[in-house]
C-alpha positions in Angstrom: 0.0 0.0 0.0 1.5 3.3 -1.1 2.7 5.4 1.8 2.4 2.6 4.4 5.2 0.2 5.1 5.9 -2.6 7.6 8.0 -1.2 10.4 11.2 -3.1 11.3 11.1 -4.6 14.8 14.6 -4.3 16.3 15.9 -6.7 18.9 15.0 -4.3 21.8 11.4 -3.9 20.6 11.1 -7.7 20.3 12.5 -8.2 23.8 10.0 -5.7 25.2 7.1 -7.5 23.5 8.3 -10.9 24.9 8.4 -9.4 28.4 5.0 -7.8 27.8 3.5 -11.2 27.0 5.1 -12.7 30.1 3.7 -10.1 32.4 0.2 -10.1 31.0 -0.2 -13.9 30.7 -1.8 -14.1 34.2 -4.4 -11.7 33.0 -5.2 -13.6 29.8 -8.9 -14.3 30.6 -9.4 -10.8 32.1 -7.8 -9.2 29.0 -10.1 -11.2 26.7 -13.2 -10.3 28.7 -12.2 -6.6 28.7 -11.8 -6.7 24.9 -15.2 -8.4 24.5 -16.9 -5.7 26.7 -15.2 -2.9 24.8 -16.2 -4.4 21.5 -19.8 -5.0 22.6 -20.1 -1.4 23.8 -18.7 0.1 20.6 -20.4 -2.2 18.1 -23.7 -3.5 19.7 -25.1 -4.4 16.3 -22.3 -6.6 14.9 -22.6 -7.1 11.2 -22.7 -10.7 10.0 -21.4 -12.5 13.1 -23.1 -13.7 16.3 -21.9 -12.7 19.8 -20.6 -16.3 20.3 -18.5 -16.0 17.1 -17.1 -12.7 18.2 -16.2 -14.2 21.6 -14.4 -17.1 19.9 -12.5 -14.7 17.6 -11.3 -12.6 20.5 -10.3 -15.5 22.7 -8.4 -17.0 19.7 -6.5 -13.8 19.0 -5.6 -13.3 22.7 -4.4 -16.9 23.0 -2.3 -16.6 19.8 -0.6 -13.5 21.2 0.6 -15.3 24.3 1.5 -18.5 22.5 3.7 -16.9 19.9 4.9 -13.6 21.3 5.6 -15.2 24.7 8.0 -17.5 23.0 9.7 -14.8 21.0 8.1 -16.0 17.7 6.9 -12.5 16.7 7.2 -13.1 12.9 5.2 -16.3 13.2 2.6 -14.3 15.3 2.3 -11.7 12.5 1.8 -14.4 9.9 -0.8 -16.3 12.1 -2.8 -13.2 12.9 -2.9 -12.1 9.2 -4.2 -15.5 8.2 -6.8 -15.5 11.0 -7.9 -12.0 10.0 -8.4 -13.1 6.4 -10.6 -16.0 7.6 -12.6 -13.7 9.8 -13.2 -11.2 7.0 -14.3 -14.1 4.7 -16.8 -15.3 7.4 -18.5 -12.0 7.6 -16.4 -9.6 9.8 -16.0 -6.4 7.9 -12.6 -4.9 7.3 -13.6 -1.7 9.1 -14.8 -3.7 12.1 -11.6 -5.7 12.1 -9.5 -2.5 12.2 -11.7 -1.0 14.9 -11.4 -4.2 17.0 -7.6 -4.0 16.9 -7.7 -0.4 18.3 -10.1 -1.5 21.0 -7.7 -4.2 22.1 -5.1 -1.5 22.8 -7.7 0.4 24.9 -8.7 -2.8 26.7 -5.1 -3.6 27.6 -4.1 -0.2 28.8 -5.4 -0.5 32.4 -3.5 -3.8 32.8 -0.3 -2.3 31.3 -0.5 0.7 33.7 -0.9 -1.8 36.6 2.2 -3.8 35.5 4.4 -0.9 34.3 4.3 1.8 37.0 7.5 3.5 35.7 6.4 6.0 33.0 9.5 5.5 30.7 9.0 1.7 30.9 5.3 2.1 30.1 6.0 4.4 27.1 8.5 1.8 25.8 5.9 -0.9 26.0 3.3 1.2 24.3 5.7 2.1 21.6 6.6 -1.6 21.0 2.9 -2.6 21.0 2.1 0.2 18.6 4.8 -1.0 16.2 3.4 -4.5 16.4 -0.2 -3.6 15.7 0.8 -1.1 13.0 2.4 -4.1 11.2 -0.7 -6.2 11.7 -3.0 -3.6 10.3 -0.8 -3.1 7.2 -0.6 -6.9 6.6 -4.4 -7.3 7.0 -5.1 -4.3 4.8 -2.7 -5.5 2.1 -4.5 -8.9 2.1 -7.9 -7.4 2.1 -7.3 -4.9 -0.7 -5.4 -7.4 -2.7 -8.4 -9.7 -2.6 -10.7 -6.8 -3.3 -8.7 -5.9 -6.4 -8.9 -9.5 -7.5 -12.7 -9.4 -7.1 -13.0 -6.2 -9.0 -10.8 -7.6 -11.8 -12.9 -10.8 -11.9 -16.1 -8.8 -12.1 -14.8 -6.6 -14.8 -13.9 -9.7 -16.8 -17.4 -11.1 -16.2 -18.9 -7.9 -17.4 -16.8 -7.9 -20.5 -17.7 -11.5 -21.2 -21.4 -10.6 -20.6 -21.1 -7.6 -23.0 -19.4 -9.8 -25.6 -22.2 -12.5 -25.3 -24.8 -9.7 -25.5 -23.3 -8.4 -28.8 -23.1 -12.0 -30.2 -26.7 -12.6 -29.1 -27.9 -9.4 -30.8 -26.2 -10.5 -34.0 -27.6 -13.9 -33.8 -31.2 -12.6 -33.1 -30.9 -10.2 -36.0 -29.9 -13.1 -38.3 -32.8 -15.3 -36.9 -35.3 -12.5 -37.5 -33.9 -11.6 -40.9 -34.1 -15.2 -42.2 -37.9 -15.8 -42.0 -38.6 -12.1 -42.9 -36.6 -12.5 -46.1 -38.5 -15.6 -47.0 -41.8 -14.1 -46.3 -41.0 -10.9 -48.3 -39.8 -13.1 -51.2 -43.0 -15.2 -51.3 -45.1 -12.1 -51.0 -43.3 -10.5 -54.0 -43.9 -13.7 -56.0 -47.6 -13.6 -55.0 -47.9 -10.0 -56.1 -46.2 -10.8 -59.5 -48.6 -13.7 -60.0 -51.6 -11.5 -59.3 -50.3 -8.8 -61.6 -50.0 -11.4 -64.4 -53.6 -12.4 -63.8 -52.7 -15.7 -62.2 -53.8 -17.0 -58.8 -51.6 -17.4 -55.8 -50.6 -21.1 -55.2 -51.7 -22.5 -51.9 -48.1 -23.8 -51.4 -46.8 -20.2 -51.5 -49.2 -19.2 -48.8 -48.4 -22.2 -46.7 -44.7 -21.3 -46.8 -45.4 -17.7 -45.8 -47.5 -19.1 -42.9 -44.7 -21.5 -41.8 -42.1 -18.7 -41.7 -44.5 -16.3 -40.0 -45.1 -18.9 -37.3 -41.4 -19.3 -36.9 -41.0 -15.6 -36.5 -43.8 -15.5 -34.0 -42.2 -18.3 -31.9 -38.9 -16.3 -31.9 -40.6 -13.2 -30.7 -42.4 -15.1 -27.9 -39.0 -16.6 -26.8 -37.5 -13.2 -26.6 -40.5 -11.9 -24.6 -40.3 -14.9 -22.2 -36.5 -14.4 -21.8 -37.1 -10.7 -20.9 -39.8 -11.6 -18.4 -37.6 -14.2 -16.7 -34.7 -11.7 -16.6 -36.8 -9.0 -14.7 -38.6 -11.5 -12.5 -42.0 -11.2 -14.0 -42.4 -14.7 -15.5 -45.4 -16.5 -14.2 -47.7 -19.5 -14.8 -51.4 -20.1 -14.5 -52.0 -23.5 -13.0 -55.0 -25.8 -13.4 -55.6 -29.5 -13.4 -53.8 -31.2 -16.3 -52.9 -34.7 -17.5 -49.2 -34.9 -18.1 -49.6 -38.1 -20.0 -52.0 -36.4 -22.4 -49.6 -33.5 -22.9 -46.7 -35.9 -23.6 -48.8 -38.1 -26.0 -50.0 -35.1 -28.0 -46.5 -33.7 -28.3 -45.2 -37.1 -29.5 -48.1 -37.4 -32.0 -47.4 -33.9 -33.5 -43.6 -34.7 -33.9 -44.5 -38.0 -35.6 -46.7 -36.1 -38.0 -44.3 -33.3 -38.7 -41.1 -35.3 -38.8 -41.8 -39.0 -39.8 -38.0 -39.5 -40.2 -37.8 -40.0 -36.4 -39.8 -43.0 -35.0 -41.1 -42.0 -31.6 -42.2 -44.3 -28.8 -44.1 -43.3 -25.6 -44.2 -45.3 -22.4 -46.7 -43.9 -19.8 -49.6 -44.9 -17.6 -53.2 -44.1 -18.7 -53.1 -40.7 -17.0 -51.2 -38.8 -14.4 -52.9 -35.6 -13.1 -51.1 -32.6 -11.6 -51.5 -28.9 -11.3 -49.8 -27.1 -14.1 -50.1 -24.4 -16.8 -51.1 -26.6 -19.7 -49.8 -24.3 -22.4 -46.4 -23.8 -20.7 -45.9 -27.5 -19.9 -46.8 -28.3 -23.5 -44.1 -25.8 -24.5 -41.6 -27.6 -22.3 -42.4 -31.1 -23.8 -42.5 -29.7 -27.3 -39.1 -28.1 -26.8 -37.5 -31.3 -25.4 -39.0 -33.5 -28.1 -38.1 -31.0 -30.8 -34.5 -30.8 -29.6 -34.3 -34.6 -29.5 -35.2 -34.7 -33.2 -32.9 -31.7 -34.0 -29.8 -33.2 -32.4 -30.1 -36.8 -33.6 -29.7 -38.6 -36.9 -32.6 -39.4 -39.2 -34.1 -42.8 -38.5 -33.0 -42.8 -34.8 -35.7 -43.4 -32.2 -36.9 -40.9 -29.7 -38.5 -42.3 -26.5 -40.8 -40.3 -24.2 -41.4 -41.7 -20.8 -43.9 -40.5 -18.1 -43.9 -42.0 -14.6 -44.8 -41.2 -11.1 -41.9 -41.0 -8.6 -43.2 -40.6 -5.1 -45.1 -37.3 -5.1 -43.7 -36.1 -8.4 -44.6 -36.6 -12.1 -41.5 -37.2 -14.1 -41.3 -36.8 -17.9 -38.2 -38.0 -19.8 -37.2 -37.5 -23.4 -34.4 -39.8 -24.6 -32.7 -39.7 -28.0 -29.9 -41.6 -29.7 -28.3 -38.5 -31.0 -24.9 -36.8 -30.8 -24.7 -36.4 -27.1 -23.4 -33.4 -25.1 -19.9 -32.8 -23.8 -19.2 -32.3 -20.1 -18.1 -28.8 -20.8 -21.4 -27.9 -22.6 -23.5 -29.6 -19.9 -22.3 -26.9 -17.5 -23.9 -24.1 -19.5 -26.8 -26.1 -21.0 -29.6 -24.2 -19.2 -28.0 -20.8 -19.3 -29.4 -18.1 -21.6 -27.8 -17.9 -25.0 -26.1 -21.3 -24.4 -25.9 -21.8 -28.1 -23.1 -19.2 -28.1 -21.0 -21.6 -26.0 -21.8 -24.9 -27.7 -20.1 -26.1 -30.9 -23.1 -26.9 -33.1 -24.3 -26.2 -36.5 -27.9 -26.3 -35.5 -29.5 -22.8 -35.8 -31.3 -21.0 -33.0 -30.9 -18.5 -30.2 -30.1 -20.9 -27.4 -33.1 -19.6 -25.3 -35.2 -22.8 -25.5 -33.7 -24.7 -22.6 -33.3 -21.5 -20.5 -37.1 -20.8 -20.9 -37.9 -24.5 -20.3 -36.0 -24.5 -17.0 -37.8 -21.3 -15.9 -41.2 -22.8 -16.7 -40.5 -26.0 -14.8 -39.1 -24.1 -11.8 -42.1 -21.8 -11.8 -44.2 -24.9 -11.2 -41.9 -25.9 -8.2 -40.3 -28.6 -10.3 -36.8 -29.3 -11.5 -35.1 -30.2 -14.8 -31.9 -32.1 -15.5 -30.0 -33.8 -18.3 -27.9 -36.9 -18.7 -25.6 -37.3 -21.7 -22.4 -38.6 -23.2 -20.9 -37.6 -26.5 -21.9 -40.1 -29.2 -24.4 -41.9 -26.9 -27.4 -39.7 -26.9 -29.1 -37.6 -24.2 -32.0 -37.9 -21.8 -33.7 -34.7 -20.6 -36.0 -35.1 -17.7 -38.2 -32.8 -15.6 -40.4 -33.3 -12.6 -43.5 -31.6 -11.4 -45.1 -31.9 -7.9 -48.3 -33.9 -8.2 -50.0 -32.1 -5.3 -53.4 -33.0 -3.8 
């Protein structure tokens, strides 16, 4: 720290400190009690630590003083107190309170020093030596604290930079995802206008393609709106009685109709009722089933399983696809996770993030099991309730 340095402790100062520890040792318990009382009076509303914790800290510091300084191991004492102070700050004791406590110790010990050192020059020599010792402790504690604080600031700055970079990449990705269906829609509309101008009718296939891309655009806008609601804490669900088996069965049926290249099997009881937002849980199952098809080879089977596990309804979607690496598993449910993952599949990476939010808004949980090359299984649970 600029302007503050460790003061050298010469041999005479060290000897004075050793003698000080020897003389005060009979008062060890009294010294600790005086320190506790002074601390309680100056900081009655201790921040972050209980009275019992403060008592333990004070007794430890007093004990360490007599153990190390009494044996002349003053450098070891400085090292030990610095390490303890670091631990105490980590456990909730503020840096400012730590500094204040050290000054209170000097005040608490003064009456005992005056009792033992009746000769004024000798007392001044002791106070001078003690002041040097605690000056060095404060400098060491401050250096450790502010060094860690600088590390935290640097780490947060790096996180902010990473977040900013991801934001820029995401904006670019969203712009591309929006531009793609819009370009197709505009292209087909121009073809339709040209056909009408030539006196021809518009083919139903053209209108169907416009509708398909408009629906894709609508889904993207809904995902962005959901992500925004989650981010500001305004995401909610409207629960009612629903049949999880019926939801999973319908999702599987729709995938089979839309993508016959993936055989799909479902294993479930006749019904399994729970309280849920039907539209939102349908969105969850559709997303998991759609991902299973998206990330697996044509012809590979997708299996949907619904079962009751104690007081929960559990839905699992298993594929025989490419699998997910351990590194990607760590960010799988984070927003914009597509930015992290090495994949050629298009999309914003918001699907699983929104899916997780929906499940958790129901009081459930979601998880994934996967190995590269061996497929993946995504499961989520919902409380069955009464």
